[in-house]
Backbone as numpy.savetxt, mean C-alpha at the origin, in Angstrom:
# Nx Ny Nz CAx CAy CAz Cx Cy Cz
-17.47 -29.45 13.19 -16.53 -28.62 12.49 -15.16 -29.27 12.47
-14.53 -29.25 11.34 -13.19 -29.81 11.27 -12.17 -28.69 11.26
-10.99 -29.00 11.79 -9.91 -28.02 11.83 -9.17 -28.08 10.50
-9.23 -26.99 9.72 -8.62 -26.96 8.39 -7.21 -26.38 8.41
-6.60 -26.28 9.59 -5.24 -25.75 9.66 -4.29 -26.72 8.96
-3.43 -26.12 8.15 -2.45 -26.93 7.44 -1.07 -26.59 7.99
-0.34 -27.59 8.41 1.00 -27.39 8.95 1.98 -27.15 7.80
2.80 -26.14 7.97 3.84 -25.85 7.00 5.12 -26.51 7.48
5.74 -27.29 6.60 6.96 -27.99 7.01 8.22 -27.40 6.38
8.03 -26.51 5.40 9.19 -25.88 4.78 8.83 -24.49 4.29
9.88 -23.71 4.03 9.69 -22.35 3.57 10.71 -22.08 2.46
10.26 -21.29 1.47 11.16 -20.89 0.40 11.60 -19.46 0.69
12.90 -19.27 0.82 13.44 -17.94 1.06 14.65 -17.73 0.17
14.61 -16.62 -0.57 15.74 -16.24 -1.42 16.08 -17.33 -2.44
15.02 -18.02 -2.91 15.20 -19.04 -3.93 15.64 -20.41 -3.41
15.72 -20.53 -2.10 16.13 -21.80 -1.48 15.01 -22.31 -0.58
14.87 -23.63 -0.52 13.87 -24.26 0.32 14.51 -24.69 1.64
13.87 -24.37 2.76 14.38 -24.72 4.08 13.30 -25.44 4.89
13.69 -26.48 5.61 12.77 -27.16 6.52 12.58 -26.30 7.76
11.35 -26.14 8.18 11.05 -25.34 9.36 11.78 -25.89 10.59
11.84 -27.20 10.70 12.46 -27.80 11.89 13.96 -27.50 11.98
14.58 -27.09 10.87 16.00 -26.78 10.88 16.30 -25.31 11.16
15.27 -24.49 11.21 15.48 -23.06 11.40 15.63 -22.71 12.87
16.49 -21.75 13.14 16.69 -21.29 14.51 15.56 -20.34 14.89
15.37 -20.13 16.20 14.31 -19.21 16.64 14.45 -17.81 16.04
15.66 -17.30 15.94 15.80 -15.95 15.40 15.44 -15.88 13.92
15.74 -16.95 13.17 15.35 -16.99 11.75 13.84 -17.07 11.64
13.22 -17.91 12.44 11.76 -18.03 12.43 11.10 -16.70 12.80
11.63 -16.03 13.82 11.08 -14.74 14.23 11.15 -13.73 13.10
12.27 -13.69 12.42 12.44 -12.71 11.34 11.62 -13.08 10.10
11.46 -14.36 9.84 10.58 -14.76 8.73 9.14 -14.36 9.03
8.71 -14.56 10.27 7.36 -14.14 10.67 7.22 -12.63 10.55
8.26 -11.90 10.93 8.24 -10.45 10.80 8.13 -10.04 9.33
8.87 -10.70 8.46 8.77 -10.42 7.03 7.36 -10.65 6.50
6.74 -11.72 6.92 5.37 -12.02 6.48 4.41 -10.94 6.95
4.56 -10.50 8.21 3.70 -9.44 8.74 3.95 -8.13 8.00
5.21 -7.83 7.70 5.54 -6.61 6.98 4.94 -6.62 5.57
4.99 -7.76 4.92 4.40 -7.86 3.58 2.91 -7.59 3.62
2.24 -8.10 4.65 0.82 -7.84 4.82 0.55 -6.37 5.08
1.39 -5.76 5.94 1.23 -4.35 6.25 1.46 -3.48 5.01
2.45 -3.84 4.21 2.74 -3.10 2.99 1.57 -3.20 2.02
0.98 -4.37 1.93 -0.18 -4.55 1.05 -1.35 -3.68 1.52
-1.55 -3.60 2.85 -2.62 -2.74 3.38 -2.35 -1.27 3.09
-1.10 -0.85 3.24 -0.74 0.54 2.96 -0.94 0.85 1.48
-0.61 -0.11 0.62 -0.79 0.07 -0.82 -2.27 0.28 -1.16
-3.14 -0.49 -0.54 -4.58 -0.34 -0.76 -5.04 1.01 -0.24
-4.58 1.39 0.95 -4.94 2.68 1.53 -4.47 3.83 0.63
-3.28 3.71 0.07 -2.77 4.74 -0.83 -3.65 4.86 -2.07
-4.05 3.74 -2.64 -4.94 3.76 -3.82 -6.26 4.45 -3.49
-6.82 4.14 -2.34 -8.08 4.76 -1.93 -7.91 6.26 -1.79
-6.83 6.69 -1.14 -6.60 8.11 -0.93 -6.30 8.83 -2.25
-5.58 8.18 -3.16 -5.32 8.78 -4.47 -6.61 8.94 -5.26
-7.49 7.95 -5.18 -8.79 8.04 -5.86 -9.62 9.17 -5.28
-9.62 9.28 -3.96 -10.36 10.36 -3.31 -9.79 11.72 -3.70
-8.47 11.81 -3.75 -7.82 13.06 -4.13 -8.22 13.46 -5.55
-8.22 12.52 -6.46 -8.60 12.78 -7.84 -10.06 13.25 -7.92
-10.93 12.57 -7.19 -12.36 12.93 -7.18 -12.57 14.33 -6.62
-11.94 14.64 -5.50 -12.09 15.96 -4.88 -11.52 17.04 -5.81
-10.40 16.76 -6.45 -9.81 17.71 -7.38 -10.77 18.01 -8.53
-11.42 16.99 -9.05 -12.39 17.18 -10.13 -13.59 17.99 -9.63
-14.01 17.76 -8.39 -15.11 18.55 -7.83 -14.72 20.02 -7.70
-13.51 20.29 -7.23 -13.05 21.67 -7.10 -13.06 22.35 -8.46
-12.56 21.65 -9.48 -12.55 22.19 -10.84 -13.98 22.52 -11.29
-14.90 21.62 -11.04 -16.31 21.84 -11.42 -16.91 23.00 -10.65
-16.63 23.10 -9.35 -17.16 24.20 -8.54 -16.65 25.55 -9.03
-15.36 25.61 -9.38 -14.79 26.86 -9.89 -15.50 27.27 -11.17
-15.75 26.30 -12.05 -16.47 26.60 -13.29 -17.92 27.02 -13.00
-18.62 26.28 -12.15 -20.01 26.58 -11.82 -20.15 27.95 -11.17
-19.19 28.30 -10.30 -19.24 29.57 -9.59 -18.64 30.71 -10.40
-18.20 30.38 -11.62 -17.66 31.37 -12.56 -16.52 32.18 -11.94
-15.60 31.48 -11.31 -14.43 32.12 -10.71 -13.32 32.16 -11.75
-12.81 33.35 -11.98 -11.75 33.53 -12.97 -10.39 33.48 -12.28
-9.41 32.89 -12.95 -8.07 32.89 -12.36 -7.45 34.28 -12.43
-6.47 34.55 -11.57 -5.75 35.81 -11.64 -5.00 35.91 -12.96
-4.91 37.09 -13.51 -4.15 37.22 -14.76 -2.68 36.90 -14.51
-2.06 36.32 -15.52 -0.63 35.98 -15.41 0.19 37.24 -15.50
1.23 37.29 -14.67 2.12 38.45 -14.68 3.18 38.26 -15.75
3.66 39.38 -16.28 4.77 39.33 -17.24 6.03 38.90 -16.49
6.96 38.28 -17.23 8.21 37.85 -16.62 9.06 39.04 -16.20
8.85 40.20 -16.81 9.65 41.39 -16.50 9.20 42.05 -15.20
7.99 41.86 -14.82 7.54 42.66 -13.71 6.71 41.97 -12.76
């Protein structure tokens, strides 16, 4: 087995290219944090899509159940009373 790790020697941030060897530990730490946050945001976005799809599906099922069970909505009240 060969090691396919590729060393990164520079990073693009805010439209500028920086050499990794020139970055301070605090900049490196925060860049790593940004990368982790981007991954976490992507995961949350996927989770949101899944939950929205489930919500839509369940809502459609409730609508169908109400129709199948012949449940009538309450009559609307007049604005005066």
